[in-house]
N, C-alpha and C positions, 0 to 999 in steps of 0.2 A: 504494500500500500504506500503510494507516494503522497506525502502530506501536501495539501493544496495551499495556494496563496489566496488570501482574501483581498479582493479589490473593493475598497469602500468608495462607492460613488457618492458624490455630494452635489456640488454645483458644477459638475463636469459630465453632464449626461450625454456623452458622445463616445464613439469608439475610435474615431480618427483623431490624430494629434492629442492623444491622451497619454501623458507621460507615465502615470501610475499603471495603467493597463499594459503599456509597452514594457514596463519593468517586470511584469509577471509572465514573461514569455515562455519560460521553461516550466513544464509540469502543469498539473490541473489548477483551474482557477474557479473561485467562488465569488461571483459578483454580488454585491449586497448594497441595498439602500436602506438607511435607517431614518424613519420619520421621528425626529427628536423635537418634540414641542416643549420639553421641559428646560433644557439647557439655555435656549435663547431668552427665556423669560418673556418680557413684553414684546420682544422682537421675533417671536415665532412667526412662521410663514403666514402672511395675510390671506384673506379670503380669496381675492382675485388670483393671487399667485398660487393658491392651492389648486384652483382649476387648471392652471398651466402645468403645475407639477404632475397632476394626474395624467394629463395627455402626454406629457414628456416621458413619464415612466412607462406608459403604454408603448410608446415608440421605441424606447430603449430596450424594453423586454422583447419586442419583436425583432429588433436588430440582433440581439444576443441569440435568440432562438435560431435565426438563420445561420448562425455560426456554431450550432451544436451546444449552446450554453443556455442559461436561464438567469433571471434576476431574482435574487432572494430579497424579500421585503420583511423588515422587522420594525416594530414601533417601540419607543421607549428611550431612556437616556442612553446615548451612544456609548458613553464610557462604561456602561454596564452591559449593553447588548453585544458589543464587539468581543469582550473577553468571554462571554457566554458562547458566542459563535465559534471562537477559537477552540474552546473546550469541546464543543459538539463535533467539529470537523477535524480536529487534530492538526489544524493549520500551524505551520511553522513560520509563516511570514504574513504581514499585513501591509498593504500599500495604499496611499491615498494622495490626492492633490490638495495643496494647502488652501485654507480659508484664512481670512484676515479680520473677521469680525472679532471684537474683544473676547466674547464668550467662547468662540471657537478656538482662538489662540490658547486660552487658558486650558480648556478641556483637552485639546489635542496634545498639548505638551505633557499634561499629566497622564493621559492615556498612553502616550508613547513610552513613558518611563515605566508604567505599570506592566505593559506587554513585554518590554525588554526584560523586566525582572522575572518573567515567566519563560525566558529564553526564546521569545518570539522576535524574529527580525522585523523591524519596522522602518519603512522609508517613506518620506513625503517629497512631493515634487511641486514645481510651479506649473499649474495648468490653466491659470486664468488671467495672468498679467504679462505684459511685455517685459516689464522690469519689476523685480521684487521691491517692496517698499524701502528696504534697507540698502538697496543698491544705488539710489540716487540721493546725493547729499550736496550741501553747499560747500564752498571752499573752506568754511569753518567746521566742516564735519557735523553739521546739524541738519535737521529736516527742512525742506523748503516750505515756505508759507505763501508763496506767490507763484501763480501758475506759469507765467511766461518763462522765467528762468528755470523752473522745474522742467518744463517740456524741452527747452533748449538743451539742458544738461542730459536729460534722458535720451534725446535723439542723438547726441554726440557720441554715445556708445551703444546705439541701437543696432544690434546684429542678431535679430531673431533667426534661429536655425530653421531649416525647411520643416514644414509640418510633417508629423509622423503619419504614415498610412495606417488605415484600419487593418487589423488582423483578419485574415480570411477564415480562421477557425480558432476555437478556444477549447482546450482539453477539459472535459468535465471531471469532477471528483469521482471517487469510487461510489460515493453515496451522497445524494443531495440533502442538505438540511431542510427542515420545514420552512415554509414561507407563508406570510400573511397573504390574504387575497387583497388586491388593490381596492376593489369595491368596498371592502370592509372598513377602509380608512375614511370613507365618506368625504372625500375631498371635493366632490362636485356638489354644487347647490341643487336642490330638488324642488322644494316647496317654499317660495316660488323659485324657479330657475332664472335668477337674475343674470346669469351668464350666457343666456341664449344668444345674445348679440356677439359674443366672442367668437363663436364657431365660424361664421363667414369671414372673419377678419384674419384669424391666425391659424397657422399650421405648426403647432409645437413639435419638437423632435429634431434630430440631427438632419434628416432629409429636408425638412421645412426650413431649417436655418441655412443650409447650403443653397437652396432654391431662392431664399430671400436675398442672400448676398449676391448671387448671380443676377437677379432681377434688378437690384439696385445699381450694380456696375453697368448693366446694359441699358437701363431705362432712366435712372435718376441722377447718376453721377455727373453727366455732362452739364446739368443745370444746377448742381448742388450749391455752389458758392453764391450764385445769384438769387436762387429761389428758396433756400433752406428755411427762411423766416416766414414764408408765405404758407399759411396752413391750408389754403385751398389748392396748393400745388402738390402733386404726389412725387416729391423728389427726395424725401428723407429715407433713411435706410430701414427703419423699423426693425433694427437688429437687437435693440436693447434687451428684450426678454430672452432672446436666444443667447446673448452674451452672459446675462445674469445666471441662467441655468446651465451655462457651459455646453450648450448644444453645438456651439462653434467657438473656436478659441480666438483671442485677439491676434495670435500669430497667423492663423489662417486668413483673417481679415487683412492684416498687414501685408502679407505676401500677395493676396489678390489685388490690393491697391497698388503695390509696386509694379505689377504687370500692367495694370490699367494706366499708370503714369507714363508708360512708354509712348502713349498717344499724346502728342503735345497739348491738344485741347483739353485733356483730362488732368494734366499735371496739377494745376492750381486747385481744381475741384477736389482731387484726391488728397492734397495736402490739407485742405480745409477740413475734409471729413476726418482725416487722421488726427487733427487737433482735437476733435471731439472724443476720439479714443484716448487722446492724451488727457482730457479732463477726467475721464473715468479712471485712468491711472493715477492722476493727482488726487482724486477723491480717496482712493485706497491708500495712497501715501499718507494723507491726512488722518484717516481713520486708524491706521496702524500706529502712527506715532502719537496721535492724540485720541486715545480710545474713548474719551468722554464726549466726542463730537456729536453723537446722536441725542444726548441729553442736556449738555451744558453749552452755554455761549462760548464760542472760541475766544471772543473778546470779552473778558470779564466785566468791562465797563457797561455792558448791556444787562448785567444782572439786576440792576435797579430800574429797568425800564417799566413804566406803568401799563402793563398789558391790560386790556379790557376783558371783562367777563360778559361777552355778548352772545348769549345762546341763540337768540333770534337771528342775529347776523350770521353766525356760523351755520345755522340750519339753512338759511337762504343761499349762502355761498355753496355749501355742499350739494344742494339740490339744483343749482343753476338757476336761481330766482333772484339775482341781485338787481336786475334792471339794467345791467350793462351787458350788451349782447356778446362781446368777445369773451368776457369772463364766463357768462352763462353757457355759451357754446362749448367752451373747453370743459367745464364741469360736467356737462351732459355727455360729451364725447367720452370722458373718463368713465362715467357710470355705464354707458352702453357698450364700450369696447375694451375697457381696461387699460386705455392709454390716452395720452393727450399730446398734441403737437408741442414741441419744446418751447417755441416762442410764446404760445398761449399759456404754457405752464408758468412762465415767468410773470406774465400779466396777472394770472389768477392768484399766484402766490403773493405778489406784491399787493393785490387788492385786499387779501385777507389780513396781511401784516400791517399795511399802512393806511388803507381806507377804514378798516374795521379795528385796527390795533389789537388784533388777536395774536396770541403767542405763536411763533413759527412752529413750535413743537406740536401744536394741535393740528396744523396743516400737514406737517410731516407724517403724523400718525394716520391721518385720513388717506393720504397718498399711499402709505404703507399697506393699508387694507384694501385699496381699490385699484392699484396699479398691478398689471401682470408683470411689469418689469421692476417691481419694488426691490431696490438694492440699497442696503443700509449705508454704504459709503456714498454713493451718488445722491441718494435722497437727502441725507444729512448735510452734506457739503453744499448742495444746491439750495436748500431752504435757508441755510445760514448765509449763503452768498446774497440771496435776495433780501434777507432781513438786515444785512449790513453788519451782522455779528460774527461773521465767519472769516476764514482766511481769504485774502485777496478779494474781499467782498465788495459788492456795489455799495457805495455810501448810502446810509439810511435816507438821506435827503433826496436820493434819486427815486422819485415816486412815479411809477408808470401811470400815465393818463389813459384809462381804458378806452376812451373815445378815440384818441389819437392813435393808439395801438391798433384798434380795429380799422380805422381809416387808412393807415399806412400799410398794414400787412394783409388786410382782407378788403381791399377797396371796392371790389365788385360784390362782396358778400357771399361768395361761393361757399365758404366754410360756415359762416354764421347762419345763413339760411338753412343749411343742411341740418344743423343741430338745434336751431331755434325756429321751428316751422311757423310760430306765431308771426314771424316777421316776413313771411313770403310776400305779403301784399304791401310791405313798407317800401316807399320810394328810397332808392339807393342813397339819395342825398341825405336822408335822415336815418339810415340804417343803424349807425353806431351811436346815435343820439335820438332814439325814436320818440322820446318825450316831446320833441319839437315837431314831430310829424302831425299834419292836420287830422289824420285819421287814427291818432294814437289810441284813443279809447276803444275804437272798433277792432284794433289788433289784439286786444285782450292779453297783452304782454305785461309782465311784472313792472310795477312802479320801482323807481330807484330807491334802494334802502338807505342810501347816503348820497349827498351831493358832493361832487369831486372837489371843488374848491374848498369847501368847508372841511372835508376830510383831510385834504392835504395840509391845510393850515393847522388842524389839530395835531396831526402827526409831526409836523415840523416843530410845533411848539413843545411837544413832549420831548423830542430829541434835543432841542436847545436847552431845556431845563436839565436833561440828563447830562449834557455836555458840561454845563456849568457846575454840576455836582451838587 
């Protein structure tokens, strides 16, 4: 009997370019995924992401079956489940790709030592970043706090190796351990099925990720730099949930874009998109070096900010009933599809924080539960950026005007009318300030919950008082 190697899948739900899987090439392999809702605490997988996880695990299990293997599912604390599975299978080695969330770093380090104490070989690998968080440092050997020099430094030593091919076959163990049934985890919503709108939009799984990347390069990349901020234009990659769950690796994306850059007209567009991959890298850099990023202001000076307890305002914002069309369109897109265009995310986040003066952490928690691409590093860094409390953040006094945002980035209302059908009959001249339209009452659209100029003045006043101390 040859002892198997346990390959612990986490946020790397793919077979190609999977360093941990490649390390288990000799002998039998037991692939396992553990649904650990305990260790992350409040940051356990959100509801929209659970839908994605179910579909992605289905796809991974199918891909493994084609190679003569299977996916073992277990639920519980991973630091207990893995040692139990080692005992059941007689495994002498466990491999995984690294995670960088604070709870995962602590758990995985302790688990590695516990398994080694049992004479089990443990190896971990980089499967989700172009550069490890500790590999990019300032000249003073400290973490970066500003994106542009971070990305410049990262790129100066960027030499991602060629993506690893998927293995054609995996040797099964002499006996398979028991597995949970995926359906028993009840990751999919049923009554009501609020995720019904997700199905036409997304194709979770490795094949879906590769198809999405190919479609972006072929159809969206040539206009990316010019139109990426236009929510009515289909030019964004929509790769973020695939990247979060590791159905495709940043290295695969990087190499695909290097090939695309050989066409002169695509070079600038490719570099612009790769800078977005760079922001993802920067977010993980921040989370790793500053693990309180999801809960605490990166800039302590914001700790005394007078956040409002506005339950009615938060409810209107979360339901897309603020009376500001671009904000409402984004929030409704989020609820219907599990995603929101990035430009609109910034406008919607700014509205919550600065028009309503609601704590950025409440918005981050809402996104965590409703986004299929909810990612602790990117979500935390981005919300703090908008709030002005984060690293390299937009200053607090930069307050997005939702009317101007709509008029500039959705001038014809393609995006807004899609998600706010009440405004179908609104004259385009008044689309982003419908309260001025002669037929406003007939539109039956929400009244503004706050007037922009007054909200702006209130937010600036609060910030000025905070600055004076």
